[in-house]
Structure formats: C-alpha cells, structure tokens
C-alpha positions as CSV (number, residue, x, y, z in Angstrom):
1,M,0.0,0.0,0.0
2,R,1.3,3.5,-0.8
3,E,0.1,6.9,0.5
4,S,1.4,10.4,0.4
5,A,3.6,11.4,3.3
6,G,4.4,14.2,5.6
7,P,7.9,15.7,6.0
8,V,9.6,12.4,6.9
9,S,11.9,10.9,4.2
10,E,14.2,7.9,3.6
11,C,13.5,6.1,6.9
12,W,11.4,3.2,8.1
13,G,9.6,2.0,11.2
14,I,8.3,-1.3,12.6
15,D,5.5,-1.8,15.1
16,A,5.9,-5.3,16.4
17,G,2.6,-6.1,18.0
18,A,1.4,-9.2,19.8
19,S,-0.3,-10.6,16.7
20,L,1.0,-8.6,13.7
21,W,4.0,-6.7,12.6
22,K,3.5,-3.5,10.7
23,L,6.2,-2.0,8.5
24,A,6.1,1.6,7.1
25,T,8.8,3.0,4.9
26,A,9.0,6.6,3.8
27,R,10.2,6.7,0.3
28,D,10.0,9.3,-2.6
29,G,7.5,11.5,-0.8
30,G,5.2,8.6,0.1
31,W,4.7,5.7,2.5
32,D,5.0,2.0,1.6
33,T,3.2,-0.1,4.2
34,R,3.0,-3.8,4.9
35,I,1.4,-6.1,7.5
36,L,3.1,-9.3,8.3
37,P,2.3,-12.2,10.7
38,Q,4.3,-12.3,13.9
39,R,7.6,-14.1,13.8
40,E,8.1,-13.6,10.0
41,A,11.5,-12.1,10.5
42,A,12.8,-13.1,7.1
43,A,9.9,-11.5,5.3
44,L,10.3,-8.4,7.5
45,E,14.0,-8.1,6.6
46,R,13.2,-8.4,2.9
47,G,10.8,-5.5,3.3
48,L,13.4,-3.2,4.7
49,P,15.1,-0.7,2.4
50,H,18.6,-1.4,1.1
51,P,20.7,0.2,2.4
52,R,18.7,0.2,5.6
53,G,19.3,3.8,6.5
54,R,17.5,5.2,9.6
55,G,14.9,3.1,11.3
56,G,13.0,2.6,14.5
57,L,11.2,-0.3,16.2
58,T,8.5,-0.2,18.7
59,G,6.0,-2.6,20.3
60,G,6.3,-5.7,22.5
61,G,8.5,-7.6,20.0
62,A,10.8,-4.7,19.1
63,R,13.8,-5.8,21.1
64,A,13.6,-9.4,19.8
65,I,13.5,-8.2,16.2
66,A,16.4,-5.8,16.8
67,R,18.5,-8.7,18.1
68,E,17.5,-11.1,15.3
69,L,18.2,-8.5,12.5
70,G,21.3,-7.2,14.2
71,L,19.9,-3.7,14.7
72,P,21.3,-1.3,17.4
73,E,19.6,-1.1,20.8
74,A,19.1,2.6,20.3
75,S,16.6,1.8,17.4
76,V,14.1,0.5,19.9
77,L,11.6,3.3,20.8
78,G,8.8,3.8,23.3
79,E,5.5,2.6,22.0
80,F,3.3,5.4,23.2
81,D,5.8,8.0,22.0
82,C,5.7,6.5,18.5
83,W,1.9,6.4,18.4
84,I,1.8,10.1,19.5
85,S,4.4,11.0,16.8
86,G,2.5,9.0,14.1
87,A,-0.9,10.3,14.9
88,P,-0.6,13.8,13.2
89,I,1.0,12.1,10.1
90,V,-1.8,9.6,9.5
91,A,-4.4,12.3,10.3
92,A,-2.8,14.6,7.7
93,I,-2.8,11.8,5.1
94,A,-6.5,11.3,5.8
95,G,-7.2,15.0,5.6
96,L,-8.2,15.3,9.3
97,E,-7.4,18.4,11.3
98,L,-6.6,17.4,14.9
99,P,-7.7,19.7,17.7
100,E,-5.2,20.7,20.4
101,V,-6.6,18.0,22.7
102,Y,-7.8,14.6,21.5
103,L,-7.9,11.0,22.5
104,L,-5.7,8.6,20.5
105,V,-6.8,5.0,20.8
106,S,-4.7,2.0,19.8
107,V,-7.0,-0.8,19.0
108,G,-4.8,-3.9,18.6
109,T,-4.7,-7.1,20.7
110,G,-6.0,-4.9,23.5
111,A,-6.7,-1.2,23.5
112,S,-4.9,1.8,25.1
113,A,-6.2,5.4,25.2
114,I,-3.7,8.2,25.1
115,L,-4.7,11.8,25.9
116,V,-2.7,14.1,23.5
117,R,-2.5,17.7,24.3
118,E,-0.5,20.0,22.0
119,G,1.7,17.2,20.8
120,A,2.5,15.6,24.2
121,G,0.5,12.6,25.5
122,V,-0.1,10.4,28.5
123,R,-2.0,7.1,28.7
124,V,-5.3,7.7,30.6
125,G,-7.0,4.3,30.2
126,G,-7.6,1.2,28.1
127,T,-9.1,-2.3,28.2
128,A,-8.0,-5.8,27.6
129,L,-10.9,-6.2,25.2
130,G,-9.6,-5.9,21.6
131,G,-8.5,-8.0,18.6
132,G,-7.0,-10.6,20.9
133,S,-10.4,-11.1,22.5
134,L,-12.1,-11.4,19.0
135,M,-9.6,-14.0,17.9
136,G,-9.7,-16.1,21.1
137,L,-13.4,-16.1,21.5
138,G,-13.9,-16.5,17.8
139,R,-11.9,-19.7,18.0
140,L,-13.9,-21.0,21.0
141,L,-17.4,-20.0,19.9
142,L,-17.1,-20.3,16.1
143,G,-14.2,-22.6,15.4
144,K,-12.6,-19.8,13.3
145,D,-9.0,-18.7,13.7
146,R,-8.8,-16.1,10.9
147,F,-9.7,-12.5,11.6
148,G,-11.2,-12.0,8.2
149,E,-13.5,-15.0,8.6
150,I,-14.9,-13.7,11.9
151,V,-15.5,-10.2,10.4
152,A,-17.2,-11.6,7.3
153,L,-19.5,-13.8,9.5
154,A,-20.4,-10.8,11.7
155,A,-21.4,-8.8,8.7
156,E,-24.2,-11.3,8.0
157,G,-25.3,-11.7,11.6
158,R,-27.8,-10.0,13.9
159,R,-26.5,-9.4,17.4
160,E,-29.9,-8.6,18.8
161,R,-30.7,-12.3,18.6
162,V,-27.9,-13.0,21.1
163,D,-27.7,-9.9,23.3
164,L,-30.3,-8.9,25.8
165,L,-31.3,-5.3,24.8
166,L,-33.0,-2.6,26.9
167,G,-35.9,-2.9,24.5
168,D,-36.4,-6.5,25.8
169,L,-36.8,-5.1,29.3
170,Y,-38.5,-1.8,28.9
171,G,-41.4,-0.3,26.9
172,P,-40.7,2.4,24.4
173,D,-41.6,5.2,26.9
174,D,-39.8,3.7,30.0
175,S,-36.2,3.0,29.0
176,P,-33.6,5.5,30.3
177,L,-31.5,4.9,27.2
178,P,-32.2,3.9,23.5
179,L,-33.9,0.6,23.3
180,E,-31.1,-0.9,21.1
181,V,-28.5,-0.5,23.8
182,P,-27.4,-3.9,25.2
183,A,-28.4,-4.6,28.8
184,A,-26.3,-7.7,28.9
185,H,-24.1,-9.2,26.2
186,F,-24.9,-12.8,25.2
187,A,-27.7,-12.9,27.8
188,K,-30.6,-13.6,25.3
189,L,-29.2,-16.3,23.1
190,E,-32.3,-16.8,20.9
191,S,-29.8,-17.8,18.2
192,A,-26.6,-19.8,18.3
193,E,-26.0,-19.2,14.5
194,P,-22.3,-18.5,13.9
195,A,-23.1,-15.2,12.1
196,D,-25.2,-14.0,15.0
197,L,-22.5,-15.0,17.5
198,A,-19.8,-13.3,15.5
199,A,-21.9,-10.1,15.3
200,A,-22.5,-10.2,19.1
201,L,-18.8,-10.8,19.8
202,I,-17.7,-7.8,17.8
203,G,-20.5,-5.8,19.3
204,M,-19.4,-6.7,22.8
205,V,-15.8,-5.4,22.1
206,A,-17.0,-2.3,20.3
207,H,-19.7,-1.3,22.7
208,N,-17.5,-1.5,25.7
209,L,-14.5,0.1,24.0
210,G,-16.7,3.0,22.8
211,L,-18.2,3.5,26.3
212,I,-14.7,3.6,27.9
213,C,-13.3,6.0,25.3
214,G,-16.3,8.2,25.1
215,Q,-16.3,8.7,28.8
216,L,-12.5,9.3,28.9
217,A,-12.8,11.9,26.1
218,L,-15.6,13.7,27.9
219,A,-13.9,13.7,31.2
220,H,-10.7,15.2,29.8
221,G,-12.4,17.7,27.5
222,A,-11.3,16.0,24.3
223,P,-13.7,16.7,21.4
224,L,-12.3,13.9,19.2
225,V,-11.3,10.3,19.5
226,M,-9.0,9.0,16.8
227,Y,-9.2,5.2,16.7
228,C,-6.2,3.5,15.1
229,G,-5.0,-0.1,14.8
230,S,-5.2,-3.2,12.7
231,T,-8.3,-4.6,14.4
232,L,-10.3,-1.9,12.6
233,N,-9.1,-3.0,9.1
234,G,-12.2,-4.0,7.0
235,N,-14.2,-4.2,10.2
236,D,-17.2,-2.0,9.4
237,L,-19.4,-3.3,12.3
238,L,-16.7,-2.4,14.8
239,R,-16.2,1.1,13.4
240,D,-20.0,1.7,13.2
241,I,-20.6,0.8,16.8
242,L,-17.5,2.7,18.0
243,N,-18.7,5.8,16.0
244,S,-22.2,5.5,17.6
245,Q,-21.0,4.9,21.1
246,T,-18.5,7.7,21.0
247,G,-21.0,10.0,19.5
248,A,-23.4,9.3,22.4
249,F,-21.0,11.4,24.6
250,G,-21.0,14.3,22.1
251,V,-17.5,13.3,21.0
252,R,-16.5,12.8,17.3
253,A,-14.9,9.6,16.3
254,E,-12.4,9.3,13.4
255,F,-10.8,6.3,11.7
256,P,-7.8,7.4,9.5
257,G,-7.1,5.0,6.6
258,L,-3.5,4.4,7.7
259,G,-4.4,4.0,11.4
260,A,-3.0,0.5,11.5
261,F,0.4,1.9,10.8
262,C,0.3,4.8,13.3
263,G,3.0,3.2,15.5
264,A,5.2,2.2,12.6
265,I,5.0,5.6,11.0
266,G,5.7,7.3,14.3
267,A,8.7,5.0,14.8
268,A,10.0,6.1,11.4
269,A,9.4,9.8,12.2
270,R,11.2,9.5,15.5
271,A,14.1,7.6,13.9
272,A,14.5,10.5,11.4
273,E,15.0,12.9,14.3
274,L,17.8,10.8,16.0
C-alpha cells in the first residue's frame, strides 16, 4: 500500500505487536506499508530498504526483532511515544485536522487510550478487550482462527438475537437509554448461529470500548477520539458501533485510513529525528 507522506523521508519504522508486525517505509514522498504475521522475521528483513538507513522499532516484539536482525539497541523506541508521533501524520494523510486536545486509541490485541495535548501525551486508560479477544473467543465460539472470517461472518449476523437489549426489558416510553443498547451481552441467546454469535462478539468489544473511550474523552475535555489499529481493518461493524457509542457522549470519532500503521509511521518519524 502506498500513501502520500508528511515531511519524513528515507526512513522506516516497525511496530511489532502481539499478533501482527507493521512495517512503514518513507520513500520518494510517500509511504510504503506492509502487514506481516508475527515471527516472519525473514519477510520483514526483505521488506526493509537497502541500504537500511535510519529506522526505529516499537511494540512488544521490538527488542527481539532488533536482536534477530542485528539492529542497534538505540533503534528500539517507546510505544506510546511512537503512536503520538505517528498520529498527526496519519491524520494529515486522511485530511483530518486534529484539535489541540484529543484521545488517540490504539485498537490492537488490547486497547490503550492516550490523551494528547499540544503534541504531548499520556495514557489515561484502556481495556484488555480488543483484537485478541475477538480471535480467542472466535476460535472458542465459532471454530474460526482467521480474523477476516470472523469479520465476514459478523457482517451477515444480527447481534440482537444474542444480546439482551434494553428494548427487551422496557417499553418504548420507559427506557432510560435507547432501546437498542445492550443490557447484557450474550444474555438472550435466541440464536446460536455462527453469524449472529460473531456479530455479538464484535458488538461486545466495540460497545464497551466505545463506552470507555467516550467517557474518557468527555472527562478530559477532548472533542475527538481517533481510533487506530489493525483490528479496525475491514471491520465495518466495529467502526460503526464505535462511532455510535463515542458520539453518544458528544464526541467525534475518526478512523484514518493508515491508522493500523500509526505506531510504525511514528517510529520512522522519531528515527528520522535521531
């Protein structure tokens, strides 16, 4: 994949997550990006520019990759710092204007929420619900171990057949919240169809993540939540629910196209400054 770039040139970044490795290379005024399965070090090395030039690594697997590829210890960079550096670049590519204060959310194996104020940031919350939960429960409930299969199933399902909704408990004039809001995930179970279970699974992750991030943004005076991370890739249901849940707090949600590479692009940007 290739996109126009910011001011960074001739450098690369790797975000070594718990499930996937993301590689971003700034070249000729644009970004070349790749996603690789974890532990594909040989393929990762082939994707690096030659000569290697300046590069940075971040994420839980960064030190192991640096050792395996013979890269200097100084090339391993702080994960949140890289995400904060990458956010304005991926936002600019998407044509998004970031406010002075916003919430940056990394949606990967789990999720972390970083409050960014005038370019500096601090983690203010998060959840262990994320892509790892989708994969683990997808395997247990659906017998599926590929992310794309779970997402495709969910697109055909109806989570209201699985979740107990407020509309199941209240009349139209009595509910304190919209009737389609879940009262309890997986508590109705009128259906055990794989598509319905997949939709309910993604709904559980999205609903709770949106609640957490909407509340955090509201509490810290952030008018925008920018959701990034590979779990959002091709996952329309996840994005739609996050957008709705975040908006319920009067906060705007955005999903930049290169959000999965926010950490990798930030690592490249920080490496260019070293």
